[in-house]
N, C-alpha and C positions, 0 to 999 in steps of 0.2 A: 757687420760693418756697413755703414751707409754708403750708397752709391750716388754720387752727385754728378749729374750731366749738365754742364753749363749750356750746351745746345738745347736740351729739353727745357731748362729753366728760362732761357731767352725766348724760345717759341711760346711757352706758356705765358710769359709776360706780354709778348706781342698780342697773343690771342685775348688776354684779359684787358688789354688797353691800359696797363699801368704806365706810370711815368717812365720807368726803365724800358718797358716794351715799346713805347712810342719813340724813345731815343734809339733803341736797337733797330727798329723798323726803318729809321732814316739812314742807317749806315749802308753804304753802297760799296761792295767789295769788287766791283767789276774791274777796278784799276789795280787789284791785288790786295794783299794783306800781309801783316807781319805777325809771326808767332814768336813771342818773346819767351825764351827758355824752354821751348818745346820743339822737337822731341829731345828727350834727355837720354834715351837708350836706343840701341839698334832695333829692338822690338817695336818701340813706339814709332821709329822712323819707317819701318816696314808697314805698319798699320796706316800711318799717314799717307805713304805712297799709294797704298791700295785704295784708300778712301778717295784720294784725289784722282787716281786712275779711273775709278768708277764714275767720276764726273767729267772725264776727259781732260783732266788737269794734271799738273805736276809741279813739284818744287822747282822754282826758277833760280833761286839764289839762296845761299846760306852765308850769313855774315858772322864771322868769328871776331869777337872783340878780344884781342889777345892782350893779356896782362900777365907778367911773370908772377909766380906764386908769392915771392917775397914782397912784391908791391901790393898784392891782394891782402897779405897779412897786415901791412901797415894801414891800408884803407879800412879793412873790416874790423880789426881788433881795436882801432882807435875810436870807433863809433860809440856814442852814449846817447841815451834818450831821456826825456822827461815823460814818464809813462802817462800821466793824466792828460797831457796836451798833445803828445806825439812830437813835440819839438825835438830836433836832433842836433847833436854837436859832434865835433871830432877833435881829438886832443891836438892834432896838428893843423888841420885845415879850417876848422871853425870852433875854436875852443870857447868854453863858457867864460864869462868875466871872472867868476870865482870857480876854481877847480872843483868839479864834482857837483856843482849846484846849477839849477836852472836860472837863467838870467832874469826871468820875469817873476818867479815865485820864491826863488831861493831854496826850493825843495831839492832833494837828492836826485841825481841822475842815476840811471841804471843801464847796465849793458845787457842786451838781449842774449839769451843763452846760446844762440847760434853765432854770436859775434866774438866768442872767446877763442884763444889760440888752440885750445884742445878741440873745440867743435870744428874749427877751420881745418885742422889736419884731417878729420874724418870727411868733411865736405870735399876737400881737394882730392882725397883718395877716391871717393865716389866719382868725382868729375873725371879724373884721369882714367879710371877703370871703365866707366859706363858711358860718359858723354863724349869723350875724345874719339871713340870709335865711330860716332855718328858723323864726325867730320870726314873720316875715311869713306863712309858710306856715300856721302854726297861730294866726294873729292873734286870732281870736275866743276862743281857749282859753288865751291867755297871761296869766299872773298874775305881776306884777312885785313883787319884794321888795327893799327897800333893804338890801343886804348889807354896808353900811359900819357897821352897828350892832353891838352886842355879839353874840356867838354865841347867847346865850340869847334875845335879842330877835329875831334873825333866825329862830331855830327857832320861836318863837311865831308870827311872821308867816307862815312857811311853813305851819304847822299851820292857821292861820286861812284861808289861801287854798285849802287842800285840803278 
């Protein structure tokens, strides 16, 4: 199995002076940083805590974007994409002009394998079993935001808790 280390890749890109490396070198994390979707397990949280502790740092806040499972089902299972272009649609929130067809090409839209109801059940089981305990691990640092609101309101609430 291949081992991919994004840290090693970024350091190599910086050292090689690639376009990505130049952009990465310009990033300044002195003001903090956000880890999106990580850690997902208690083991990952403990490793993150130790890595930060070794650098004299610690997790300062955890933002939980709370959405009920039934809302997630509506949001996720309604997504469809035009695979060649990546254009995305949603049966309720951004439907195509012709059902099942891309607005620009008329080609068929597809649903990603992990956007089906069957796949979502497994994803939610994993989330509840493995990721929810991470919130308990960081209990004193968790800030919960109601993510069923409009995107603008969610963003304002995220900014407010940070």
